[in-house]
Every structure is written in C-alpha cells, then in structure tokens.
N, C-alpha and C positions, 0 to 999 in steps of 0.2 A: 591156356585156352580161354576163349571168351564165350559168352552166352547172351541170348536175348530172351526176355520174358515178354509175352504178349499180354498187355494189361489195358488196352485201349477200348475194348468192347463195352457195349452198353449194359450187359448182364441182365437182360430183360427177364430171364427166367428166375432171377433172384429178387424180383420186386416183392415187397415194398422197400427192402433195404437199398436197392440200387436207384430208387427215386431220389435219394439224397447222398449216396456214397458210391464210389467205384467198387466193382466186384473184388478187386485186389485187396480191399480192406475188410472183407468178410473174415470173421474170426473163427478159428477152429481150435478149441482148447486154449483160449486166451492169446492166440497168436494169429496175426493176419495171414492170409494166403501169401501175401507178398513176402513176409518174413519167412514163412515155411519154405518157400521155394528158393529164396536167396540162400538160406542156410542149407538146403538140400544140395544146391550147386557147390557150396563150400566144402561139403563132405568129399567131393571129387576134385578138389583143388582148383575150382573155378571161382575167382574173386572179381573178375572184370565182367560187368553185366550192363547191358543197355535195356531199358524198359520203354516201350511205347505207351504214350498216354493220350487220352482224349476226354473220356467221361469223368468229370470231377478231377481233372488232372492235378489241380493245385493240392488236393487232399493227399494224393500219392507223393507229390514232391515234399509236402510238409511232413509226412510220415517218415520219409527217408532222411530228411534233414534232422528231425527230432531224434532219430535213432542212429545217427552217424552211418547211414547206409548199411546198418546191421553188420558192419565190419568188412564190407566189400567196397569196391570202387564202382559206383553206379552212374551211368550216363542216361540222359533222357532223350528219347526221340519224340519230338512234339508233333502230335497229330490233332491239335486243338481245332484247326480249321476244317478238317475232314478226316474221319476215321477211314483207314485205307485197307481194312481187312488184313488177313495174315500175309498174303503175298506182297501187297502194296506196302505193308508195314515193314517187312523185311527189306524190300528194295530201298525204301527211304533210309533205313538204318545201315545200309551197306557200307558206307565209309567207316563205320566203327570197326569193321572186320578187315580192313585193308591189311594185306600181308599175312593174314591168318591161313594156315594150311587147312584147318577145319574148325568148326564151332558148333555149339549146341543152341537149339531154339526150342522153347517150350511154352505152353499156355500157363498163365499164372493160376488158373483155377483147377488144376489137376494135382492130386497128391498120390504118391506112389513110393514103394520101396525098391523099385527097379534099380539094379546095380548099373549106374550110368557109366562107371569105369569100364565094365565089361562090354557095354554097348559101344563105347568109343573105340575100344580095342578091336571089336568085330568090324566096325566101320573102316578103321585104318587098314586092317588086314585084307578086307574084301576089295579095296580099290574102287568101291562104288562112289558115285557122285553124291548120293544121299542115303541115309539109313533111317528108317521110320520105325519107332516103337509101336508094336501091334500086339493084340491079344485075341485069343479065341473066345469072344464073348458076344452077347446079343447087342445089336446096335441098329439104328435106322439106316446107317450107311456103312458100307464095307469097301476097303481096298481089296483088289483081287491079285493073287500072286501065283506064279508057276511053282513047280516042284523044287526049284532052287531058291525060292523066296525072292524072286525078281518081280518087281511091280509090273503088272500087265493090264490093269484096268480098275474100274470103280463101279459100284452099284448102289443105287438108292432103293432100299428094300421096301419103302412105302409106295413109291411110284413105279418101281421096276425099271426105271431108267438105268441104262448101262452104257458105260463109255470104255471102249477097249483100245488100249495103246499097242498091244502086241497080241497077234492072233496065235495063241498057244493053248493047248489043252493038256491036262485039266487045270482049272483055276480054283484056288481055294480062298474063301473070304476070311479076312481078319479085320477087326475093328482098330482104328487108329487111336493111339493114346495121347496125341497132342505133343509128343516129344520126338525130336529128330536131331541127328548129327549130320551136318552138311559140310561138304568140301568147299573151300573158298571159290573154286571154279564155278560153282552154281551161280554166283553173283554176276558173272559175265555172260550167263546163258539165259537171262530172263527177257523174253520178248514182249512182255506185257507192260502197260503203263497204267498209272492211276490206281484204282481200287480193284483188287483181284485176290483170289484165294490161292493158298499154297497147293491145294488139291489140283487146281487148274495147271499150275506150274509142274507139279510132279507127273501128271498125266501127259503133259507135253514132252517133258524130258524123257519119260519112259519109252517113247517111240524110238529114240536113238541112243540113249544113255542108260546106265545101270543104276536104278534106284532099288534098294533092297529093303526087305522087312526084317525086323529083329523081334522075334516072338518071345515075349516075356509073360506068357500065360502062366498063371499060378502066383504071380506077384500080387501084393496088395495094390489096388488102384481104385481111385474114385474121381469122377468129374464132379466137382462141387458146383453144380449148375443150378440146383433148385434148393429152396429152403429145407426140404426134408432130407436132402443129402448131407447137410451140415451135421445133423445128429449122427448119421452113420459114419461120417468122417471122424467125428470126435471119438467114436468107439474104436475105429480101426487105427487111428494115428494118435494114440495117447502119449 
C-alpha cells in the first residue's frame, strides 16, 4: 500500500517558524513532523510515500536526502508554481497511485495513535469509496454522518453554513482528523480542476457514492497547527 503526506501548505498558524521553514519540519521531541509521520506509516507496513511540496520545498527535499528518506521510498509531487490545496494536490499526485486498489492520505501536521491497520481493514470490508478518520471533538467545522456513519453533509460552526449531500435524519457531527483511506476508483471520479479541497470532493461524491466515517474517538490526536500545540504534542507523544 502507498500513502500521500500533504506538506505543501504555508503553515501560517505556525508563524514565525514558517516564515523561514515549512511546517513539515516543525520538531516534536527532536523529530520533525515529517519524520514522525513517515515512521507512523511504516508501523503499518507503508513504505512508499509521495509528499507534495510548495512552501520552502527545497528544505523538505534536503531533509529527506540527508536522512535517506527515513527508510522509506519517497517521491515528491512538486507544487512550487502553485499550491493546489488538498484536492488539487491529490489529483496532481494521482499517477503515483496507478494500479493501487486503495491508499492512505494524511496531513503532515497531525499526530495520533490511531490504529491505521484497523482503519484500512474497516475500509476494505465496507466497500466504501473513501473512509475518513473522525472524532467526537470540538471543531470549527464538522462532517455530518447518518446512523450508519455514511457521510451526508458538512457544517461550519462559526458561520452556520451547512452543505447537505444526502437528505437523511438524524445527522451526527464529527471532526475530521485529516487522515483518510481512499479506493483507487476515487481518482477517476474527480470532476474538479486546479485548486480545490478534498472536502468539496467528498461532499460531491457523497451524493451518489458511499463515503464512510471511521470514529476513533478516545485515541490520542493533535493537530500541530499552532506554536502552543507543539508543547502539548511533546507531552502526548513522548
């Protein structure tokens, strides 16, 4: 199985570090987020990884070169000309996944002890086109799921904007953890071009396809998105 790490973002919430470095090179207990997540994937037998780069791309490439890709086979999806967001980034990297029945995609700035092997197994057994790691936690945005954990909508809790893909009741909100297992078929079902979010893709697919949520509430999880979250991450992931 192969995986993609999203590492192209500007990491504006991590300023001033990201004024001079990419967020992937933020260190938690003397290891970069890049290394943490490459080694996290290795725990589940995933050694073929593609990483998209944009912001200080050369620093990520140098880090990988200096550390022999941390023992994995790492390819680069170059977005130096324009950062494509998560959906556009996946579409650009699609050739890397040719022939793959399924693959993992995750943000480089999340840390978790989620059992990815069990999530992959759940995805395979469900027959879903995509499986999203979600938790019952506070967030500014939530995916909305029916009683069978089938994706049915999305809500911005700050603006109360709501986008419904399937008119079912009741809907339960879950926060997305930035980790997903996708079937290879997804790559032929992308109607968007250029820069777009995976949220847009999932809400589009959910109208006619099955996108499921995988509830891993209770696991350790942190989005290392702000300077103050680094200290918390160092405590949780020693």
